[in-house]
PDB file with SEQRES, HELIX, SHEET and CRYST1 records, atoms N, CA, C and O in Angstrom:
SEQRES   1 A   70  MET LEU ALA LEU SER ASN LYS TRP VAL PRO LEU LEU THR          
SEQRES   2 A   70  GLY GLN PRO GLU THR GLY MET GLY PHE GLN ILE ALA SER          
SEQRES   3 A   70  VAL TYR LEU VAL ASP GLY GLN ARG PHE ASP ARG VAL PHE          
SEQRES   4 A   70  ILE GLU GLY GLY TYR ILE THR LYS ILE GLY GLU SER HIS          
SEQRES   5 A   70  LYS ILE PRO PHE LYS GLU GLU GLU ILE ALA ARG ILE ALA          
SEQRES   6 A   70  VAL ASN HIS GLY LYS                                          
HELIX    1 AA1 ASN A    6  TRP A    8  5                                   3    
HELIX    2 AA2 VAL A    9  THR A   13  1                                   5    
HELIX    3 AA3 GLU A   58  GLU A   60  5                                   3    
SHEET    1 AA1 5 LEU A   2  ALA A   3  0                                        
SHEET    2 AA1 5 TYR A  44  ILE A  48 -1                                        
SHEET    3 AA1 5 ARG A  34  GLU A  41 -1                                        
SHEET    4 AA1 5 PHE A  22  LEU A  29 -1                                        
SHEET    5 AA1 5 ILE A  61  VAL A  66 -1                                        
CRYST1    1.000    1.000    1.000  90.00  90.00  90.00 P 1           1          
ATOM      1  N   MET A   1      31.122 -60.453  -1.112  1.00  0.00           N  
ATOM      2  CA  MET A   1      30.084 -59.711  -1.460  1.00  0.00           C  
ATOM      3  C   MET A   1      30.639 -58.164  -1.456  1.00  0.00           C  
ATOM      4  O   MET A   1      31.374 -57.758  -0.555  1.00  0.00           O  
ATOM      5  N   LEU A   2      30.232 -57.381  -2.507  1.00  0.00           N  
ATOM      6  CA  LEU A   2      30.626 -56.156  -2.587  1.00  0.00           C  
ATOM      7  C   LEU A   2      29.386 -55.058  -2.723  1.00  0.00           C  
ATOM      8  O   LEU A   2      28.609 -55.134  -3.674  1.00  0.00           O  
ATOM      9  N   ALA A   3      29.270 -54.141  -1.814  1.00  0.00           N  
ATOM     10  CA  ALA A   3      28.255 -53.271  -1.802  1.00  0.00           C  
ATOM     11  C   ALA A   3      28.552 -52.168  -2.866  1.00  0.00           C  
ATOM     12  O   ALA A   3      29.663 -51.642  -2.923  1.00  0.00           O  
ATOM     13  N   LEU A   4      27.521 -51.827  -3.718  1.00  0.00           N  
ATOM     14  CA  LEU A   4      27.703 -50.691  -4.600  1.00  0.00           C  
ATOM     15  C   LEU A   4      27.013 -49.561  -4.055  1.00  0.00           C  
ATOM     16  O   LEU A   4      25.962 -49.665  -3.422  1.00  0.00           O  
ATOM     17  N   SER A   5      27.673 -48.343  -4.327  1.00  0.00           N  
ATOM     18  CA  SER A   5      27.101 -47.119  -3.779  1.00  0.00           C  
ATOM     19  C   SER A   5      25.998 -46.584  -4.576  1.00  0.00           C  
ATOM     20  O   SER A   5      25.707 -47.169  -5.620  1.00  0.00           O  
ATOM     21  N   ASN A   6      25.331 -45.520  -4.205  1.00  0.00           N  
ATOM     22  CA  ASN A   6      24.118 -45.032  -5.063  1.00  0.00           C  
ATOM     23  C   ASN A   6      24.612 -44.533  -6.374  1.00  0.00           C  
ATOM     24  O   ASN A   6      23.788 -44.246  -7.241  1.00  0.00           O  
ATOM     25  N   LYS A   7      25.829 -44.411  -6.584  1.00  0.00           N  
ATOM     26  CA  LYS A   7      26.403 -43.889  -7.845  1.00  0.00           C  
ATOM     27  C   LYS A   7      25.851 -44.692  -9.035  1.00  0.00           C  
ATOM     28  O   LYS A   7      25.609 -44.130 -10.103  1.00  0.00           O  
ATOM     29  N   TRP A   8      25.628 -46.178  -8.823  1.00  0.00           N  
ATOM     30  CA  TRP A   8      25.190 -47.102  -9.661  1.00  0.00           C  
ATOM     31  C   TRP A   8      23.848 -47.367  -9.793  1.00  0.00           C  
ATOM     32  O   TRP A   8      23.480 -48.109 -10.703  1.00  0.00           O  
ATOM     33  N   VAL A   9      22.963 -46.819  -8.936  1.00  0.00           N  
ATOM     34  CA  VAL A   9      21.550 -47.049  -8.926  1.00  0.00           C  
ATOM     35  C   VAL A   9      20.792 -46.557 -10.315  1.00  0.00           C  
ATOM     36  O   VAL A   9      19.901 -47.242 -10.818  1.00  0.00           O  
ATOM     37  N   PRO A  10      21.188 -45.432 -10.824  1.00  0.00           N  
ATOM     38  CA  PRO A  10      20.414 -45.055 -12.026  1.00  0.00           C  
ATOM     39  C   PRO A  10      20.646 -45.992 -13.198  1.00  0.00           C  
ATOM     40  O   PRO A  10      19.745 -46.275 -13.988  1.00  0.00           O  
ATOM     41  N   LEU A  11      21.964 -46.495 -13.291  1.00  0.00           N  
ATOM     42  CA  LEU A  11      22.253 -47.474 -14.361  1.00  0.00           C  
ATOM     43  C   LEU A  11      21.553 -48.786 -14.155  1.00  0.00           C  
ATOM     44  O   LEU A  11      20.923 -49.347 -15.052  1.00  0.00           O  
ATOM     45  N   LEU A  12      21.689 -49.250 -12.941  1.00  0.00           N  
ATOM     46  CA  LEU A  12      21.141 -50.697 -12.630  1.00  0.00           C  
ATOM     47  C   LEU A  12      19.582 -50.604 -12.707  1.00  0.00           C  
ATOM     48  O   LEU A  12      18.970 -51.509 -13.274  1.00  0.00           O  
ATOM     49  N   THR A  13      18.965 -49.616 -12.195  1.00  0.00           N  
ATOM     50  CA  THR A  13      17.442 -49.656 -12.282  1.00  0.00           C  
ATOM     51  C   THR A  13      16.925 -49.318 -13.501  1.00  0.00           C  
ATOM     52  O   THR A  13      15.719 -49.439 -13.713  1.00  0.00           O  
ATOM     53  N   GLY A  14      17.809 -48.841 -14.468  1.00  0.00           N  
ATOM     54  CA  GLY A  14      17.367 -48.508 -15.848  1.00  0.00           C  
ATOM     55  C   GLY A  14      17.571 -49.679 -16.827  1.00  0.00           C  
ATOM     56  O   GLY A  14      17.388 -49.564 -18.039  1.00  0.00           O  
ATOM     57  N   GLN A  15      17.968 -50.832 -16.209  1.00  0.00           N  
ATOM     58  CA  GLN A  15      18.274 -51.908 -17.008  1.00  0.00           C  
ATOM     59  C   GLN A  15      17.191 -53.150 -16.542  1.00  0.00           C  
ATOM     60  O   GLN A  15      16.793 -53.198 -15.378  1.00  0.00           O  
ATOM     61  N   PRO A  16      16.824 -53.988 -17.401  1.00  0.00           N  
ATOM     62  CA  PRO A  16      15.916 -55.019 -16.970  1.00  0.00           C  
ATOM     63  C   PRO A  16      16.653 -56.134 -16.225  1.00  0.00           C  
ATOM     64  O   PRO A  16      17.864 -56.289 -16.382  1.00  0.00           O  
ATOM     65  N   GLU A  17      15.915 -56.922 -15.401  1.00  0.00           N  
ATOM     66  CA  GLU A  17      16.637 -57.892 -14.539  1.00  0.00           C  
ATOM     67  C   GLU A  17      16.821 -59.098 -15.521  1.00  0.00           C  
ATOM     68  O   GLU A  17      16.045 -59.372 -16.437  1.00  0.00           O  
ATOM     69  N   THR A  18      17.993 -59.794 -15.184  1.00  0.00           N  
ATOM     70  CA  THR A  18      18.229 -61.086 -15.916  1.00  0.00           C  
ATOM     71  C   THR A  18      17.367 -62.177 -15.339  1.00  0.00           C  
ATOM     72  O   THR A  18      17.038 -63.081 -16.107  1.00  0.00           O  
ATOM     73  N   GLY A  19      16.980 -62.213 -14.159  1.00  0.00           N  
ATOM     74  CA  GLY A  19      16.180 -63.106 -13.545  1.00  0.00           C  
ATOM     75  C   GLY A  19      15.455 -62.477 -12.291  1.00  0.00           C  
ATOM     76  O   GLY A  19      15.575 -61.265 -12.113  1.00  0.00           O  
ATOM     77  N   MET A  20      14.768 -63.176 -11.481  1.00  0.00           N  
ATOM     78  CA  MET A  20      14.000 -62.644 -10.378  1.00  0.00           C  
ATOM     79  C   MET A  20      14.971 -61.960  -9.459  1.00  0.00           C  
ATOM     80  O   MET A  20      15.623 -62.662  -8.686  1.00  0.00           O  
ATOM     81  N   GLY A  21      15.129 -60.656  -9.468  1.00  0.00           N  
ATOM     82  CA  GLY A  21      15.950 -59.971  -8.473  1.00  0.00           C  
ATOM     83  C   GLY A  21      17.349 -59.800  -8.704  1.00  0.00           C  
ATOM     84  O   GLY A  21      18.040 -59.249  -7.847  1.00  0.00           O  
ATOM     85  N   PHE A  22      17.852 -60.231  -9.812  1.00  0.00           N  
ATOM     86  CA  PHE A  22      19.227 -60.174 -10.059  1.00  0.00           C  
ATOM     87  C   PHE A  22      19.562 -59.753 -11.540  1.00  0.00           C  
ATOM     88  O   PHE A  22      18.755 -60.007 -12.434  1.00  0.00           O  
ATOM     89  N   GLN A  23      20.721 -59.127 -11.796  1.00  0.00           N  
ATOM     90  CA  GLN A  23      21.265 -58.920 -13.089  1.00  0.00           C  
ATOM     91  C   GLN A  23      22.582 -59.488 -13.285  1.00  0.00           C  
ATOM     92  O   GLN A  23      23.368 -59.612 -12.346  1.00  0.00           O  
ATOM     93  N   ILE A  24      22.867 -59.857 -14.539  1.00  0.00           N  
ATOM     94  CA  ILE A  24      24.224 -60.327 -14.892  1.00  0.00           C  
ATOM     95  C   ILE A  24      25.000 -59.295 -15.588  1.00  0.00           C  
ATOM     96  O   ILE A  24      24.393 -58.753 -16.512  1.00  0.00           O  
ATOM     97  N   ALA A  25      26.064 -58.939 -15.391  1.00  0.00           N  
ATOM     98  CA  ALA A  25      26.802 -57.811 -16.158  1.00  0.00           C  
ATOM     99  C   ALA A  25      28.266 -58.141 -16.383  1.00  0.00           C  
ATOM    100  O   ALA A  25      28.816 -59.118 -15.873  1.00  0.00           O  
ATOM    101  N   SER A  26      28.829 -57.312 -17.136  1.00  0.00           N  
ATOM    102  CA  SER A  26      30.322 -57.267 -17.262  1.00  0.00           C  
ATOM    103  C   SER A  26      30.862 -56.025 -16.511  1.00  0.00           C  
ATOM    104  O   SER A  26      30.308 -54.935 -16.654  1.00  0.00           O  
ATOM    105  N   VAL A  27      31.932 -56.182 -15.720  1.00  0.00           N  
ATOM    106  CA  VAL A  27      32.442 -55.166 -15.019  1.00  0.00           C  
ATOM    107  C   VAL A  27      33.794 -54.733 -15.511  1.00  0.00           C  
ATOM    108  O   VAL A  27      34.681 -55.585 -15.565  1.00  0.00           O  
ATOM    109  N   TYR A  28      34.036 -53.522 -15.868  1.00  0.00           N  
ATOM    110  CA  TYR A  28      35.181 -52.918 -16.551  1.00  0.00           C  
ATOM    111  C   TYR A  28      35.990 -52.031 -15.571  1.00  0.00           C  
ATOM    112  O   TYR A  28      35.504 -50.956 -15.221  1.00  0.00           O  
ATOM    113  N   LEU A  29      37.210 -52.431 -15.106  1.00  0.00           N  
ATOM    114  CA  LEU A  29      37.972 -51.645 -14.163  1.00  0.00           C  
ATOM    115  C   LEU A  29      38.715 -50.654 -14.830  1.00  0.00           C  
ATOM    116  O   LEU A  29      38.899 -50.719 -16.046  1.00  0.00           O  
ATOM    117  N   VAL A  30      39.219 -49.614 -14.038  1.00  0.00           N  
ATOM    118  CA  VAL A  30      39.975 -48.445 -14.536  1.00  0.00           C  
ATOM    119  C   VAL A  30      41.384 -48.918 -15.137  1.00  0.00           C  
ATOM    120  O   VAL A  30      41.995 -48.249 -15.970  1.00  0.00           O  
ATOM    121  N   ASP A  31      41.832 -50.136 -14.627  1.00  0.00           N  
ATOM    122  CA  ASP A  31      43.244 -50.555 -15.172  1.00  0.00           C  
ATOM    123  C   ASP A  31      42.972 -51.342 -16.406  1.00  0.00           C  
ATOM    124  O   ASP A  31      43.967 -51.808 -16.962  1.00  0.00           O  
ATOM    125  N   GLY A  32      41.797 -51.578 -16.940  1.00  0.00           N  
ATOM    126  CA  GLY A  32      41.545 -52.225 -18.276  1.00  0.00           C  
ATOM    127  C   GLY A  32      41.116 -53.733 -17.933  1.00  0.00           C  
ATOM    128  O   GLY A  32      40.783 -54.374 -18.930  1.00  0.00           O  
ATOM    129  N   GLN A  33      41.070 -54.306 -16.917  1.00  0.00           N  
ATOM    130  CA  GLN A  33      40.558 -55.669 -16.666  1.00  0.00           C  
ATOM    131  C   GLN A  33      39.079 -55.629 -16.783  1.00  0.00           C  
ATOM    132  O   GLN A  33      38.391 -54.638 -16.539  1.00  0.00           O  
ATOM    133  N   ARG A  34      38.629 -56.836 -17.192  1.00  0.00           N  
ATOM    134  CA  ARG A  34      37.181 -57.000 -17.348  1.00  0.00           C  
ATOM    135  C   ARG A  34      36.782 -58.307 -16.832  1.00  0.00           C  
ATOM    136  O   ARG A  34      37.474 -59.314 -16.978  1.00  0.00           O  
ATOM    137  N   PHE A  35      35.689 -58.279 -16.243  1.00  0.00           N  
ATOM    138  CA  PHE A  35      35.085 -59.429 -15.424  1.00  0.00           C  
ATOM    139  C   PHE A  35      33.725 -59.645 -15.953  1.00  0.00           C  
ATOM    140  O   PHE A  35      32.868 -58.765 -15.872  1.00  0.00           O  
ATOM    141  N   ASP A  36      33.503 -60.815 -16.501  1.00  0.00           N  
ATOM    142  CA  ASP A  36      32.141 -61.204 -17.103  1.00  0.00           C  
ATOM    143  C   ASP A  36      31.384 -62.243 -16.088  1.00  0.00           C  
ATOM    144  O   ASP A  36      31.946 -62.917 -15.225  1.00  0.00           O  
ATOM    145  N   ARG A  37      30.053 -62.224 -16.370  1.00  0.00           N  
ATOM    146  CA  ARG A  37      29.173 -63.097 -15.573  1.00  0.00           C  
ATOM    147  C   ARG A  37      29.249 -62.601 -14.050  1.00  0.00           C  
ATOM    148  O   ARG A  37      29.383 -63.426 -13.147  1.00  0.00           O  
ATOM    149  N   VAL A  38      29.160 -61.258 -13.799  1.00  0.00           N  
ATOM    150  CA  VAL A  38      29.132 -60.648 -12.488  1.00  0.00           C  
ATOM    151  C   VAL A  38      27.691 -60.627 -12.135  1.00  0.00           C  
ATOM    152  O   VAL A  38      26.863 -60.142 -12.907  1.00  0.00           O  
ATOM    153  N   PHE A  39      27.376 -61.133 -11.005  1.00  0.00           N  
ATOM    154  CA  PHE A  39      25.922 -61.208 -10.487  1.00  0.00           C  
ATOM    155  C   PHE A  39      25.728 -60.069  -9.588  1.00  0.00           C  
ATOM    156  O   PHE A  39      26.520 -59.872  -8.667  1.00  0.00           O  
ATOM    157  N   ILE A  40      24.663 -59.262  -9.814  1.00  0.00           N  
ATOM    158  CA  ILE A  40      24.335 -58.119  -8.984  1.00  0.00           C  
ATOM    159  C   ILE A  40      22.937 -58.390  -8.484  1.00  0.00           C  
ATOM    160  O   ILE A  40      21.999 -58.714  -9.212  1.00  0.00           O  
ATOM    161  N   GLU A  41      22.876 -58.217  -7.090  1.00  0.00           N  
ATOM    162  CA  GLU A  41      21.568 -58.447  -6.497  1.00  0.00           C  
ATOM    163  C   GLU A  41      21.348 -57.448  -5.433  1.00  0.00           C  
ATOM    164  O   GLU A  41      22.119 -57.402  -4.475  1.00  0.00           O  
ATOM    165  N   GLY A  42      20.279 -56.592  -5.548  1.00  0.00           N  
ATOM    166  CA  GLY A  42      19.952 -55.698  -4.510  1.00  0.00           C  
ATOM    167  C   GLY A  42      21.020 -54.728  -4.166  1.00  0.00           C  
ATOM    168  O   GLY A  42      21.157 -54.337  -3.007  1.00  0.00           O  
ATOM    169  N   GLY A  43      21.799 -54.317  -5.159  1.00  0.00           N  
ATOM    170  CA  GLY A  43      22.851 -53.304  -4.992  1.00  0.00           C  
ATOM    171  C   GLY A  43      24.175 -53.985  -4.422  1.00  0.00           C  
ATOM    172  O   GLY A  43      25.056 -53.316  -3.882  1.00  0.00           O  
ATOM    173  N   TYR A  44      24.240 -55.245  -4.570  1.00  0.00           N  
ATOM    174  CA  TYR A  44      25.366 -55.879  -4.196  1.00  0.00           C  
ATOM    175  C   TYR A  44      26.060 -56.735  -5.351  1.00  0.00           C  
ATOM    176  O   TYR A  44      25.304 -57.360  -6.094  1.00  0.00           O  
ATOM    177  N   ILE A  45      27.316 -56.809  -5.547  1.00  0.00           N  
ATOM    178  CA  ILE A  45      27.838 -57.789  -6.452  1.00  0.00           C  
ATOM    179  C   ILE A  45      28.135 -59.100  -5.512  1.00  0.00           C  
ATOM    180  O   ILE A  45      29.002 -59.084  -4.638  1.00  0.00           O  
ATOM    181  N   THR A  46      27.418 -60.087  -5.760  1.00  0.00           N  
ATOM    182  CA  THR A  46      27.402 -61.310  -4.990  1.00  0.00           C  
ATOM    183  C   THR A  46      28.398 -62.361  -5.461  1.00  0.00           C  
ATOM    184  O   THR A  46      28.869 -63.149  -4.640  1.00  0.00           O  
ATOM    185  N   LYS A  47      28.745 -62.409  -6.769  1.00  0.00           N  
ATOM    186  CA  LYS A  47      29.660 -63.427  -7.182  1.00  0.00           C  
ATOM    187  C   LYS A  47      30.009 -63.149  -8.678  1.00  0.00           C  
ATOM    188  O   LYS A  47      29.295 -62.457  -9.404  1.00  0.00           O  
ATOM    189  N   ILE A  48      31.144 -63.735  -9.066  1.00  0.00           N  
ATOM    190  CA  ILE A  48      31.628 -63.631 -10.406  1.00  0.00           C  
ATOM    191  C   ILE A  48      31.648 -65.049 -10.990  1.00  0.00           C  
ATOM    192  O   ILE A  48      32.501 -65.816 -10.543  1.00  0.00           O  
ATOM    193  N   GLY A  49      30.809 -65.481 -11.934  1.00  0.00           N  
ATOM    194  CA  GLY A  49      30.696 -66.859 -12.304  1.00  0.00           C  
ATOM    195  C   GLY A  49      30.200 -67.547 -11.238  1.00  0.00           C  
ATOM    196  O   GLY A  49      29.164 -67.197 -10.673  1.00  0.00           O  
ATOM    197  N   GLU A  50      30.974 -68.686 -10.845  1.00  0.00           N  
ATOM    198  CA  GLU A  50      30.618 -69.460  -9.610  1.00  0.00           C  
ATOM    199  C   GLU A  50      31.380 -69.084  -8.335  1.00  0.00           C  
ATOM    200  O   GLU A  50      31.166 -69.698  -7.289  1.00  0.00           O  
ATOM    201  N   SER A  51      32.337 -68.006  -8.414  1.00  0.00           N  
ATOM    202  CA  SER A  51      33.104 -67.597  -7.338  1.00  0.00           C  
ATOM    203  C   SER A  51      32.552 -66.458  -6.480  1.00  0.00           C  
ATOM    204  O   SER A  51      32.200 -65.403  -7.008  1.00  0.00           O  
ATOM    205  N   HIS A  52      32.478 -66.652  -5.215  1.00  0.00           N  
ATOM    206  CA  HIS A  52      31.881 -65.549  -4.309  1.00  0.00           C  
ATOM    207  C   HIS A  52      33.074 -64.517  -4.033  1.00  0.00           C  
ATOM    208  O   HIS A  52      32.805 -63.471  -3.444  1.00  0.00           O  
ATOM    209  N   LYS A  53      34.351 -64.777  -4.431  1.00  0.00           N  
ATOM    210  CA  LYS A  53      35.405 -63.903  -4.154  1.00  0.00           C  
ATOM    211  C   LYS A  53      35.417 -62.745  -5.219  1.00  0.00           C  
ATOM    212  O   LYS A  53      35.543 -62.941  -6.428  1.00  0.00           O  
ATOM    213  N   ILE A  54      35.276 -61.557  -4.642  1.00  0.00           N  
ATOM    214  CA  ILE A  54      35.273 -60.399  -5.576  1.00  0.00           C  
ATOM    215  C   ILE A  54      36.691 -59.785  -5.440  1.00  0.00           C  
ATOM    216  O   ILE A  54      37.124 -59.340  -4.377  1.00  0.00           O  
ATOM    217  N   PRO A  55      37.418 -59.801  -6.682  1.00  0.00           N  
ATOM    218  CA  PRO A  55      38.802 -59.371  -6.565  1.00  0.00           C  
ATOM    219  C   PRO A  55      38.961 -57.860  -6.777  1.00  0.00           C  
ATOM    220  O   PRO A  55      40.078 -57.477  -7.124  1.00  0.00           O  
ATOM    221  N   PHE A  56      38.048 -57.009  -6.623  1.00  0.00           N  
ATOM    222  CA  PHE A  56      38.222 -55.582  -6.810  1.00  0.00           C  
ATOM    223  C   PHE A  56      37.379 -54.815  -5.835  1.00  0.00           C  
ATOM    224  O   PHE A  56      36.469 -55.348  -5.201  1.00  0.00           O  
ATOM    225  N   LYS A  57      37.713 -53.515  -5.730  1.00  0.00           N  
ATOM    226  CA  LYS A  57      36.925 -52.635  -4.846  1.00  0.00           C  
ATOM    227  C   LYS A  57      35.992 -51.736  -5.714  1.00  0.00           C  
ATOM    228  O   LYS A  57      36.251 -51.576  -6.907  1.00  0.00           O  
ATOM    229  N   GLU A  58      35.017 -51.206  -5.189  1.00  0.00           N  
ATOM    230  CA  GLU A  58      34.134 -50.372  -6.005  1.00  0.00           C  
ATOM    231  C   GLU A  58      34.903 -49.213  -6.607  1.00  0.00           C  
ATOM    232  O   GLU A  58      34.678 -48.914  -7.780  1.00  0.00           O  
ATOM    233  N   GLU A  59      35.779 -48.548  -5.907  1.00  0.00           N  
ATOM    234  CA  GLU A  59      36.508 -47.401  -6.551  1.00  0.00           C  
ATOM    235  C   GLU A  59      37.343 -47.713  -7.866  1.00  0.00           C  
ATOM    236  O   GLU A  59      37.751 -46.856  -8.649  1.00  0.00           O  
ATOM    237  N   GLU A  60      37.528 -49.084  -7.978  1.00  0.00           N  
ATOM    238  CA  GLU A  60      38.332 -49.569  -9.175  1.00  0.00           C  
ATOM    239  C   GLU A  60      37.335 -49.713 -10.396  1.00  0.00           C  
ATOM    240  O   GLU A  60      37.784 -49.929 -11.521  1.00  0.00           O  
ATOM    241  N   ILE A  61      36.073 -49.598 -10.179  1.00  0.00           N  
ATOM    242  CA  ILE A  61      35.156 -49.947 -11.307  1.00  0.00           C  
ATOM    243  C   ILE A  61      34.962 -48.606 -12.154  1.00  0.00           C  
ATOM    244  O   ILE A  61      34.599 -47.540 -11.658  1.00  0.00           O  
ATOM    245  N   ALA A  62      35.253 -48.809 -13.488  1.00  0.00           N  
ATOM    246  CA  ALA A  62      35.109 -47.745 -14.426  1.00  0.00           C  
ATOM    247  C   ALA A  62      33.674 -47.852 -15.124  1.00  0.00           C  
ATOM    248  O   ALA A  62      33.082 -46.834 -15.482  1.00  0.00           O  
ATOM    249  N   ARG A  63      33.179 -49.049 -15.289  1.00  0.00           N  
ATOM    250  CA  ARG A  63      31.926 -49.130 -16.019  1.00  0.00           C  
ATOM    251  C   ARG A  63      31.295 -50.589 -15.701  1.00  0.00           C  
ATOM    252  O   ARG A  63      31.983 -51.601 -15.564  1.00  0.00           O  
ATOM    253  N   ILE A  64      30.042 -50.550 -15.615  1.00  0.00           N  
ATOM    254  CA  ILE A  64      29.222 -51.811 -15.550  1.00  0.00           C  
ATOM    255  C   ILE A  64      28.263 -51.898 -16.695  1.00  0.00           C  
ATOM    256  O   ILE A  64      27.551 -50.931 -16.964  1.00  0.00           O  
ATOM    257  N   ALA A  65      28.210 -52.977 -17.362  1.00  0.00           N  
ATOM    258  CA  ALA A  65      27.385 -53.189 -18.521  1.00  0.00           C  
ATOM    259  C   ALA A  65      26.508 -54.497 -18.347  1.00  0.00           C  
ATOM    260  O   ALA A  65      26.938 -55.646 -18.447  1.00  0.00           O  
ATOM    261  N   VAL A  66      25.314 -54.154 -18.091  1.00  0.00           N  
ATOM    262  CA  VAL A  66      24.288 -55.318 -17.781  1.00  0.00           C  
ATOM    263  C   VAL A  66      24.098 -55.876 -19.343  1.00  0.00           C  
ATOM    264  O   VAL A  66      23.706 -55.219 -20.308  1.00  0.00           O  
ATOM    265  N   ASN A  67      24.479 -57.240 -19.309  1.00  0.00           N  
ATOM    266  CA  ASN A  67      24.410 -58.002 -20.583  1.00  0.00           C  
ATOM    267  C   ASN A  67      23.612 -59.287 -20.485  1.00  0.00           C  
ATOM    268  O   ASN A  67      23.257 -59.898 -21.494  1.00  0.00           O  
ATOM    269  N   HIS A  68      23.333 -59.690 -19.240  1.00  0.00           N  
ATOM    270  CA  HIS A  68      22.597 -60.885 -19.059  1.00  0.00           C  
ATOM    271  C   HIS A  68      23.447 -62.099 -19.333  1.00  0.00           C  
ATOM    272  O   HIS A  68      22.956 -63.191 -19.620  1.00  0.00           O  
ATOM    273  N   GLY A  69      24.799 -61.857 -19.229  1.00  0.00           N  
ATOM    274  CA  GLY A  69      25.715 -63.129 -19.516  1.00  0.00           C  
ATOM    275  C   GLY A  69      25.934 -63.571 -20.861  1.00  0.00           C  
ATOM    276  O   GLY A  69      26.445 -64.649 -21.168  1.00  0.00           O  
ATOM    277  N   LYS A  70      25.440 -62.506 -21.812  1.00  0.00           N  
ATOM    278  CA  LYS A  70      25.600 -62.957 -23.337  1.00  0.00           C  
ATOM    279  C   LYS A  70      26.812 -62.229 -23.819  1.00  0.00           C  
ATOM    280  O   LYS A  70      27.198 -62.373 -24.978  1.00  0.00           O  
TER     281      LYS A  70                                                      
END                                                                             
């Protein structure tokens, strides 16, 4: 699980939920990597796809795009 700082609050609260209490997004890192099906719940990245291993730190995130897994 990875806690997100208040930096991301305006973005995440400005987007609709994918389901009750969570959003699914793509996360883009500063090195160009992209992770899809990232689950965000209550300000935490909880899993990527079915994996609970989060292979990056918050400071590596360049952009989060809430897309509901589409």
